[in-house]
C-alpha positions as CSV (number, residue, x, y, z in Angstrom):
1,M,61.6,-10.0,13.8
2,T,59.4,-12.5,15.8
3,R,56.0,-11.0,16.6
4,K,54.7,-11.0,20.2
5,L,51.5,-13.0,20.9
6,V,49.0,-12.5,23.7
7,A,46.1,-14.7,24.8
8,G,42.7,-13.8,26.1
9,I,40.5,-16.3,28.1
10,D,36.8,-16.1,28.5
11,S,35.5,-18.5,31.2
12,S,31.8,-17.9,30.7
13,T,28.8,-19.7,32.2
14,Q,28.6,-22.2,29.3
15,S,32.1,-22.6,28.0
16,C,35.8,-21.5,28.0
17,K,37.1,-19.7,25.0
18,V,40.7,-18.8,24.2
19,V,42.0,-16.5,21.5
20,V,45.6,-15.9,20.7
21,R,46.3,-12.5,18.9
22,D,49.2,-10.4,17.7
23,A,50.0,-8.0,20.5
24,D,50.6,-5.1,18.1
25,T,47.9,-5.5,15.5
26,G,45.3,-7.6,17.2
27,E,45.3,-10.1,14.3
28,L,43.7,-13.4,15.3
29,V,46.3,-16.2,15.2
30,R,44.5,-19.2,16.6
31,E,41.7,-20.1,19.1
32,G,40.2,-22.9,21.1
33,R,37.2,-23.7,23.2
34,A,35.7,-26.3,25.6
35,A,32.3,-26.7,27.3
36,H,31.5,-26.1,30.9
37,P,29.0,-28.3,32.8
38,G,25.5,-27.1,33.1
39,G,23.7,-26.0,36.3
40,T,23.9,-23.0,38.6
41,E,26.6,-24.4,40.8
42,V,29.9,-25.8,39.5
43,A,33.1,-27.2,41.0
44,P,35.8,-24.7,40.0
45,G,38.0,-27.6,39.0
46,A,35.7,-28.0,36.0
47,W,36.7,-24.5,34.8
48,A,40.3,-25.5,35.1
49,E,39.8,-28.6,33.1
50,A,38.0,-26.7,30.4
51,L,40.7,-24.1,30.3
52,D,43.4,-26.8,29.9
53,V,41.4,-28.3,26.9
54,A,40.7,-24.9,25.3
55,L,44.4,-23.9,25.7
56,T,45.5,-27.1,24.1
57,E,43.1,-26.6,21.2
58,A,44.4,-23.0,20.8
59,G,48.0,-24.3,20.6
60,G,49.1,-23.6,24.1
61,L,51.0,-20.7,25.7
62,A,54.6,-21.7,24.8
63,D,55.0,-18.8,22.3
64,V,52.7,-16.4,24.1
65,S,54.1,-13.4,26.0
66,A,51.1,-12.5,28.1
67,V,47.6,-13.8,29.0
68,S,44.6,-12.4,30.8
69,V,41.5,-14.1,32.1
70,A,37.9,-12.7,31.9
71,A,35.1,-14.6,33.4
72,Q,31.5,-14.6,34.5
73,Q,30.8,-12.1,37.3
74,H,29.6,-12.7,40.9
75,G,30.3,-16.4,41.2
76,M,31.1,-17.3,44.8
77,V,34.3,-19.3,45.2
78,C,35.1,-20.1,48.9
79,L,38.5,-21.2,49.9
80,D,39.8,-22.6,53.2
81,E,43.1,-21.6,54.8
82,R,45.0,-24.0,52.6
83,G,43.4,-22.7,49.4
84,E,41.2,-25.7,48.9
85,V,37.7,-25.1,47.5
86,V,35.1,-25.3,50.3
87,R,32.1,-26.2,48.2
88,P,31.0,-25.9,44.5
89,A,30.8,-22.3,43.3
90,L,27.4,-20.7,43.2
91,L,27.0,-18.9,39.9
92,W,25.4,-15.6,39.1
93,N,22.2,-17.2,37.8
94,D,21.6,-19.3,41.0
95,T,18.5,-17.6,42.5
96,R,18.3,-19.5,45.8
97,S,20.0,-16.4,47.4
98,A,17.1,-14.1,46.5
99,K,15.7,-14.0,50.0
100,A,19.2,-13.4,51.4
101,A,19.5,-10.3,49.1
102,D,16.1,-9.0,50.4
103,D,17.2,-9.6,54.0
104,L,20.5,-7.7,53.5
105,V,18.6,-4.7,52.2
106,A,15.9,-4.9,54.9
107,E,18.5,-5.1,57.6
108,A,20.0,-1.8,56.5
109,G,16.8,0.0,57.5
110,P,13.8,1.8,55.8
111,D,16.2,3.4,53.3
112,G,18.2,0.2,52.8
113,R,18.3,0.3,49.0
114,A,19.7,3.8,49.1
115,Q,22.2,2.8,51.8
116,W,23.6,0.0,49.7
117,A,23.7,2.0,46.5
118,S,25.6,4.8,48.4
119,A,28.0,2.2,49.9
120,V,28.9,0.1,46.9
121,G,27.1,1.6,43.9
122,S,24.5,-1.3,43.7
123,V,21.6,-2.8,45.6
124,P,22.1,-6.5,46.4
125,L,20.4,-9.0,44.1
126,A,20.3,-12.8,44.2
127,S,23.2,-12.8,41.7
128,F,25.6,-10.8,43.8
129,T,28.4,-12.5,45.8
130,V,27.4,-10.8,49.0
131,S,23.9,-12.4,48.8
132,K,25.3,-15.8,48.1
133,L,27.6,-15.5,51.2
134,R,24.6,-14.7,53.3
135,W,22.8,-17.8,51.9
136,L,25.9,-19.9,52.7
137,A,26.0,-18.6,56.3
138,E,22.3,-19.4,56.9
139,H,22.1,-22.8,55.0
140,E,25.6,-24.2,55.2
141,P,27.1,-22.7,58.4
142,D,29.9,-25.3,58.6
143,A,31.0,-24.4,55.0
144,A,30.8,-20.7,55.9
145,A,32.9,-21.2,59.0
146,R,35.6,-22.9,56.9
147,T,35.7,-20.1,54.4
148,A,38.9,-18.2,54.9
149,A,39.0,-16.4,51.5
150,V,36.4,-15.4,48.9
151,V,37.3,-15.0,45.3
152,L,35.5,-14.9,41.9
153,P,35.9,-17.2,38.9
154,H,38.4,-15.0,37.1
155,D,40.4,-14.5,40.3
156,W,40.6,-18.2,41.0
157,L,41.7,-19.1,37.4
158,T,44.4,-16.3,37.4
159,W,45.6,-17.5,40.9
160,R,45.8,-21.1,39.5
161,L,47.8,-19.9,36.5
162,A,50.2,-18.1,38.8
163,G,50.8,-21.3,40.8
164,A,48.2,-20.9,43.6
165,R,50.7,-19.9,46.2
166,G,48.5,-19.2,49.2
167,I,45.2,-17.3,49.6
168,E,47.0,-14.0,50.4
169,A,48.4,-14.1,46.8
170,T,44.9,-13.8,45.1
171,T,44.3,-10.8,42.9
172,T,41.4,-9.2,41.1
173,D,40.5,-6.0,39.2
174,R,38.0,-3.2,39.9
175,S,35.4,-4.5,37.4
176,D,35.0,-7.9,39.0
177,A,35.3,-6.6,42.5
178,S,32.5,-4.1,41.9
179,G,30.1,-7.0,41.3
180,T,30.6,-8.5,44.7
181,G,28.4,-6.2,46.8
182,Y,31.3,-5.5,49.2
183,Y,33.5,-3.3,47.1
184,S,33.0,0.4,46.3
185,P,34.2,1.4,42.8
186,A,33.7,5.1,43.7
187,T,36.3,4.9,46.6
188,N,38.2,1.9,45.2
189,S,38.0,0.0,48.5
190,Y,36.5,-3.1,50.0
191,R,33.7,-2.8,52.6
192,H,34.8,-5.6,55.0
193,D,31.9,-4.6,57.3
194,L,29.4,-5.6,54.6
195,L,31.3,-8.8,54.0
196,K,31.1,-9.7,57.7
197,T,27.4,-8.8,57.7
198,A,26.8,-11.4,55.0
199,L,29.3,-14.2,55.9
200,G,29.3,-13.7,59.7
201,H,33.1,-13.2,59.8
202,D,35.8,-11.5,57.9
203,A,37.8,-13.2,55.1
204,V,40.8,-12.7,52.9
205,L,39.8,-10.9,49.7
206,P,41.9,-10.5,46.5
207,A,44.2,-7.5,46.1
208,V,42.6,-5.1,43.6
209,L,45.1,-4.2,40.9
210,G,45.0,-1.4,38.4
211,P,43.8,-2.1,34.8
212,R,47.3,-2.4,33.3
213,Q,49.1,-4.0,36.2
214,R,50.5,-7.5,36.2
215,A,49.1,-10.2,38.4
216,G,52.3,-12.2,38.2
217,T,53.6,-14.8,35.8
218,T,52.8,-18.4,35.0
219,G,55.3,-21.1,35.8
220,N,56.7,-20.7,32.3
221,G,57.2,-17.0,32.7
222,V,54.1,-15.8,30.7
223,V,53.0,-12.4,32.0
224,L,49.5,-12.4,33.7
225,G,47.3,-9.5,33.2
226,V,44.9,-8.6,36.0
227,G,41.9,-9.9,34.2
228,A,38.3,-8.6,34.3
229,G,34.6,-9.4,34.7
230,D,33.0,-10.6,31.4
231,N,31.1,-7.4,30.6
232,A,34.1,-5.1,31.3
233,A,36.2,-7.3,29.1
234,A,33.6,-7.2,26.3
235,A,33.6,-3.4,26.5
236,L,37.4,-3.5,26.1
237,G,37.1,-6.0,23.3
238,V,34.8,-3.7,21.2
239,A,36.7,-0.6,22.3
240,L,33.5,0.9,23.8
241,R,33.7,4.7,24.0
242,S,31.8,7.4,25.7
243,G,28.3,7.7,24.0
244,D,28.2,4.0,23.2
245,V,25.9,1.5,24.8
246,L,26.6,-2.1,24.4
247,V,23.7,-4.6,24.4
248,S,24.9,-8.2,24.8
249,I,22.4,-11.0,24.1
250,G,23.8,-14.2,25.6
251,T,22.8,-16.4,28.5
252,S,21.9,-13.2,30.2
253,G,21.0,-9.9,28.6
254,T,23.2,-6.9,29.5
255,V,23.0,-3.2,28.7
256,F,25.9,-1.1,29.7
257,A,28.1,1.9,28.9
258,V,31.5,3.4,29.8
259,A,31.1,6.4,32.1
260,E,33.4,8.9,33.7
261,Q,31.4,9.1,36.9
262,A,30.3,6.4,39.3
263,T,26.5,5.8,39.5
264,A,24.4,4.8,42.6
265,D,20.9,3.8,41.6
266,A,18.8,3.3,44.7
267,S,16.1,1.5,42.6
268,G,18.5,-1.3,42.0
269,A,17.9,-1.4,38.2
270,V,21.3,-0.1,37.3
271,A,24.4,-1.7,38.9
272,G,27.2,0.7,39.5
273,F,30.1,-1.4,38.3
274,A,33.6,-0.4,37.3
275,D,35.1,-1.0,33.8
276,A,38.5,-2.4,32.8
277,T,40.2,0.9,32.0
278,G,39.9,2.8,35.3
279,R,36.4,4.2,34.5
280,F,32.9,3.0,35.4
281,L,30.4,0.7,33.8
282,P,26.8,1.3,34.8
283,L,25.0,-1.9,33.8
284,V,21.5,-3.4,33.6
285,C,21.3,-7.2,33.5
286,T,18.3,-9.4,32.6
287,L,18.2,-13.2,33.2
288,N,16.1,-13.8,30.1
289,A,17.9,-13.2,26.8
290,A,19.0,-15.6,24.0
291,R,17.6,-18.6,25.8
292,V,14.1,-17.1,25.3
293,L,14.7,-17.3,21.5
294,D,16.2,-20.8,21.8
295,T,13.3,-22.1,23.9
296,T,10.7,-20.6,21.6
297,A,12.4,-22.1,18.6
298,R,12.4,-25.5,20.2
299,L,8.7,-25.2,21.0
300,L,8.0,-24.4,17.3
301,R,10.4,-27.2,16.2
302,V,12.5,-25.0,14.0
303,D,16.2,-24.1,13.9
304,A,17.6,-20.6,14.6
305,A,17.5,-19.5,10.9
306,Q,13.9,-20.7,10.5
307,F,12.9,-19.0,13.7
308,S,14.3,-15.8,12.5
309,E,12.4,-16.1,9.2
310,L,9.2,-16.8,11.1
311,A,9.6,-13.7,13.3
312,L,10.1,-11.5,10.2
313,Q,6.9,-12.8,8.7
314,A,4.7,-11.3,11.4
315,P,4.1,-7.5,11.5
316,S,5.7,-5.2,14.0
317,G,3.8,-5.7,17.3
318,A,2.7,-9.2,16.3
319,D,-0.9,-7.9,15.9
320,G,-1.1,-7.4,19.6
321,L,0.5,-10.6,20.8
322,V,3.0,-9.9,23.7
323,M,5.4,-12.2,25.4
324,V,6.7,-11.2,28.9
325,P,9.7,-13.5,28.8
326,Y,10.4,-14.2,32.5
327,L,11.1,-17.8,31.7
328,E,13.8,-18.1,34.4
329,G,12.5,-15.6,36.9
330,E,14.0,-12.2,36.4
331,R,16.8,-10.0,37.7
332,T,15.7,-6.7,36.3
333,P,13.1,-6.1,37.5
334,D,14.2,-8.0,40.6
335,K,11.5,-10.7,40.5
336,P,13.3,-14.1,40.8
337,E,9.9,-15.8,41.4
338,A,8.3,-14.4,38.2
339,T,7.2,-16.6,35.3
340,G,6.6,-15.8,31.7
341,S,3.3,-15.1,30.1
342,L,1.6,-14.5,26.7
343,H,-1.0,-11.7,26.2
344,G,-3.3,-11.0,23.3
345,L,-3.9,-14.6,22.0
346,T,-6.5,-14.6,19.4
347,M,-7.4,-16.8,16.4
348,R,-5.2,-14.5,14.3
349,T,-2.2,-14.3,16.6
350,M,-2.1,-18.0,17.6
351,S,0.5,-18.8,14.8
352,A,4.1,-19.8,14.8
353,A,5.1,-16.5,13.1
354,H,3.3,-14.3,15.7
355,L,4.8,-16.3,18.6
356,A,8.3,-16.0,17.1
357,R,7.9,-12.2,16.7
358,A,6.5,-11.8,20.2
359,A,9.5,-13.7,21.7
360,V,12.0,-11.4,19.9
361,E,10.1,-8.3,20.7
362,G,9.5,-9.3,24.4
363,M,13.2,-10.1,24.9
364,L,14.2,-6.8,23.3
365,C,11.6,-4.7,25.2
366,G,13.1,-6.0,28.5
367,L,16.5,-4.8,27.3
368,A,15.0,-1.5,26.1
369,D,13.7,-1.0,29.7
370,G,17.3,-1.4,30.8
371,L,18.4,1.3,28.2
372,D,15.8,3.7,29.7
373,A,17.2,3.0,33.2
374,L,20.8,3.9,32.0
375,I,19.5,7.1,30.4
376,E,17.8,8.0,33.7
377,Q,21.2,7.7,35.4
378,G,22.6,10.3,33.0
379,V,24.2,8.0,30.4
380,V,24.4,9.6,26.9
381,V,23.4,7.2,24.1
382,N,24.8,8.1,20.6
383,R,24.9,4.5,19.2
384,I,24.0,1.0,20.3
385,L,26.4,-1.9,19.7
386,L,24.7,-5.3,19.6
387,V,26.8,-8.4,20.4
388,G,26.3,-12.0,21.7
389,G,24.8,-15.1,20.3
390,G,21.4,-13.6,20.0
391,A,22.8,-10.7,17.9
392,R,23.5,-13.2,15.1
393,S,19.8,-13.5,14.4
394,E,18.7,-11.5,11.4
395,A,15.3,-10.9,13.1
396,V,16.9,-9.5,16.2
397,G,19.2,-7.2,14.1
398,R,16.2,-5.9,12.1
399,I,13.8,-5.5,14.9
400,A,16.1,-4.1,17.6
401,P,16.4,-0.6,16.0
402,T,12.6,-0.2,16.1
403,I,12.4,-1.3,19.8
404,F,15.4,0.8,20.9
405,G,14.3,3.8,18.8
406,R,17.9,4.2,17.5
407,P,20.2,2.8,14.9
408,V,21.9,-0.4,15.9
409,V,25.5,-1.3,15.0
410,I,26.3,-5.0,14.9
411,P,30.0,-6.1,14.9
412,P,30.8,-9.3,13.1
413,P,30.4,-12.4,15.3
414,G,33.3,-12.8,17.6
415,E,34.6,-13.7,21.0
416,Y,34.6,-10.1,22.4
417,V,35.1,-11.1,26.0
418,A,38.2,-13.1,25.2
419,D,39.3,-10.4,22.8
420,G,39.0,-7.8,25.6
421,A,41.1,-10.1,27.8
422,A,43.7,-10.4,25.0
423,R,43.8,-6.6,24.6
424,Q,44.3,-6.3,28.3
425,A,47.2,-8.8,28.2
426,A,48.8,-6.7,25.4
427,W,48.3,-3.6,27.6
428,A,50.0,-5.3,30.6
429,L,52.9,-6.3,28.3
430,S,53.4,-2.8,26.9
431,G,53.1,-0.9,30.1
432,Q,51.7,2.1,28.1
433,P,49.2,4.5,29.7
434,E,46.4,3.4,27.3
435,P,45.4,0.0,25.8
436,P,46.6,-0.8,22.3
437,Q,44.5,0.5,19.5
438,W,43.8,-2.5,17.3
439,S,42.2,-2.2,13.9
440,A,38.4,-2.2,14.2
441,A,36.3,-4.6,12.3
442,R,33.7,-3.4,9.8
443,Y,30.3,-3.1,11.5
444,A,26.9,-3.5,10.0
445,T,24.3,-0.8,10.8
446,H,20.6,-1.4,11.0
447,Q,18.1,1.5,10.9
448,A,14.7,1.6,12.4
449,Q,11.9,0.6,10.0
450,G,8.8,2.7,10.5
451,D,7.7,4.3,13.8
452,G,6.5,1.3,15.7
453,A,8.7,1.5,18.8
454,R,6.4,3.6,21.0
455,W,3.2,1.5,20.6
456,V,5.1,-1.8,20.7
457,R,6.8,-0.8,24.0
458,E,3.6,0.6,25.4
459,R,1.8,-2.7,24.8
460,Y,4.7,-4.6,26.3
461,A,4.7,-2.3,29.4
462,Q,1.0,-2.9,30.0
463,A,1.5,-6.7,29.9
464,R,4.7,-6.5,32.0
465,D,2.9,-4.4,34.7
466,Q,0.1,-6.9,34.8
467,V,2.6,-9.7,35.5
468,L,4.3,-7.6,38.2
469,D,1.0,-6.6,39.8
470,R,-0.1,-10.3,40.1
471,L,3.2,-11.0,42.0
472,V,2.2,-8.4,44.5
473,T,-1.5,-9.1,44.8
474,G,-1.7,-12.8,44.0
475,P,-3.9,-14.5,41.4
């Protein structure tokens, strides 16, 4: 009997990954990848080209029964009435829309943050699509006027795979729609009034399908799953369950959990997203994650393995050296104009090992702040799963339990976003009430060493607050 194969696509900020798996067992059959261009705005055609290359490297879809696309959230893809792309897509990490986000909140009145959180579960940030649309309306009014439809990266790629048959045929899922700023995951409905407030006029939006619905077929008859935002797909890829918190250390740092109830954090720290199973996905995102480690390693002129060794040579707390790693501004806290800083430089701490340790601890402390924010929203934390490129660092794996104050489980390196998309494709193919239960990989568990979490985090909090205070009061 011929086994059925499914494919999962991860169109991330940096690259496109494709995995082909057995629909029943989840066994990896083959895979491929291709790079994306750099920058914070990209012509969507570049994603299509990378997808074609990655699919070819993965052996194509000729023997595949179903495929789903997961992709970076928030990216603004504007289409005209004919379905042509109006301008290059603004990506989630493009911070030029920071003022637009502030303006949208201010225009809602003195309790604007609470108003937005109540309406869509989140407070607008520079990364959100709604903020980018306001920026477009203010800075490129001709492009805004030509915009007849707004979709996200995964929506656009799914639509293209389905044949791009008119803007009314675009589809999306709850997880990706919930990151736009004009969709409520609590009510499962768009807020076209908020879209019009941002863009200046209404536009066609993708139909929001259920988690196991089909978004059509490719020209060759391959079933298309609805797709998902990258974080929701990662949660599906690791089979995240209630009580789990997933911390992903990639281009961005994310801390999120599957929840049964919608959240609405008026502070803006926790985004009230939806997941890819019909539930919710409260999430905290930082701009500064694995790239902090990469940049510090380049400064020290060492590779990743040597950087990890250096970090483990210094003691917990790096003898008082603290890095506040806002190297690209920051999303949480919402300070896109912030810069990084070092505190506690002395003759003793001005060493490569201390700097490496401070970089790891500073990055992890920012994520630990996100964990605290989730807990304040009622999220129960029984275990922490650590994934992403940064999780491959031995130093990160050994230091994280101390910073988080809990054991940390590290799945083996993998393409969990693409895996989640593949699992969703198998779900769409089966039509069953729940996604398939594939065999779980064996996870490594790291326990906290010593009791240093409290004082390391207190020292970090003092340095972080100094940075934030200077942004308010000036130098």
